[in-house]
Structure formats: C-alpha cells, structure tokens
C-alpha positions in Angstrom: 42.2 64.0 -35.9 43.2 67.5 -37.2 40.8 70.1 -37.7 40.9 72.1 -40.6 38.8 75.2 -40.9 37.5 76.8 -44.8 35.5 79.5 -45.7 32.6 79.2 -49.2 29.8 81.4 -49.9 26.6 80.4 -48.5 25.8 78.5 -52.7 28.4 76.2 -51.4 27.7 75.4 -48.0 23.8 74.6 -49.0 24.4 72.2 -51.4 27.3 70.6 -48.8 23.7 71.2 -46.3 21.4 69.4 -49.0 23.9 66.1 -49.5 23.9 65.9 -45.6 20.4 65.4 -45.7 20.1 62.7 -48.3 20.9 60.6 -45.3 24.0 59.8 -47.7 27.2 61.6 -45.8 26.7 62.6 -41.1 27.7 65.0 -41.7 29.6 68.0 -43.6 32.8 66.6 -42.8 32.3 63.4 -43.9 31.2 64.5 -47.3 33.8 66.9 -48.1 36.5 63.9 -47.0 34.4 61.4 -49.3 35.0 64.2 -52.0 38.9 64.7 -51.0 39.6 60.4 -50.9 37.5 61.1 -54.6 40.1 63.2 -56.0 43.3 61.7 -54.6 42.2 58.2 -55.7 41.6 60.3 -59.4 44.9 61.8 -59.2 46.6 58.6 -58.2 44.9 56.8 -60.9 46.0 59.5 -63.5 49.4 59.7 -62.4 49.9 56.0 -62.3 48.3 56.0 -66.0 51.1 58.8 -67.5 53.8 57.1 -65.6 52.5 53.2 -67.8 51.9 55.1 -71.6 55.3 55.6 -72.4 58.3 58.4 -72.1 57.9 61.8 -73.2 58.9 64.2 -75.8 59.3 67.6 -76.4 56.2 69.4 -76.9 56.3 71.3 -81.0 53.9 74.3 -79.7 53.8 75.3 -83.8 52.5 72.1 -84.6 50.1 72.8 -81.3 49.5 75.9 -82.2 47.9 74.5 -85.7 45.6 72.0 -84.9 43.9 74.2 -82.9 43.3 77.0 -85.3 42.8 73.6 -87.6 40.4 72.2 -85.1 38.6 76.1 -84.5 38.0 76.6 -88.5 40.3 79.6 -88.5 43.6 80.3 -89.9 46.8 80.3 -87.7 46.9 84.0 -86.4 51.3 84.0 -86.5 51.4 87.3 -84.6 49.5 85.3 -81.4 
C-alpha cells in the first residue's frame, strides 16, 4: 500500500481525531480512505446518472441568465 502525506489545518486534524475516537474508525488513514471511497462511489453514480439522462444539448446562456434573474427577483442586467 502506498503512503500519502497531506497537510491540513489543526482544526481539520482535530476533527479527524475526534471521528477516530468515536471508535467508528481505527485510524485517520481508515477515516480518510472511507471518505475517498464514498466520494468515488458518488462520482461514479453521478456519471452513470448523467449518461442515462439522455443526449446533451447546447447551453443557451441568454435563457439561463434570464431564468437566474427571474429566480432572484431582479431585472436582467444586459451589461453583465
């Protein structure tokens, strides 16, 4: 198994240590491997969902801006 050294703020390190102390994980490495495994599974699920959603179509930026402006309750700023 390969080793990977990472740097992180003390706050994140303390969070990881707290998760390990609950007994759910044996070590920081175990916790991080689990997070990465779940992230990979979610990424694969989303990719499959995207492929199954049908063929893509071109993005109409003007229509998207108009929908965003309407959703935000603002007028469309054509200079943006």
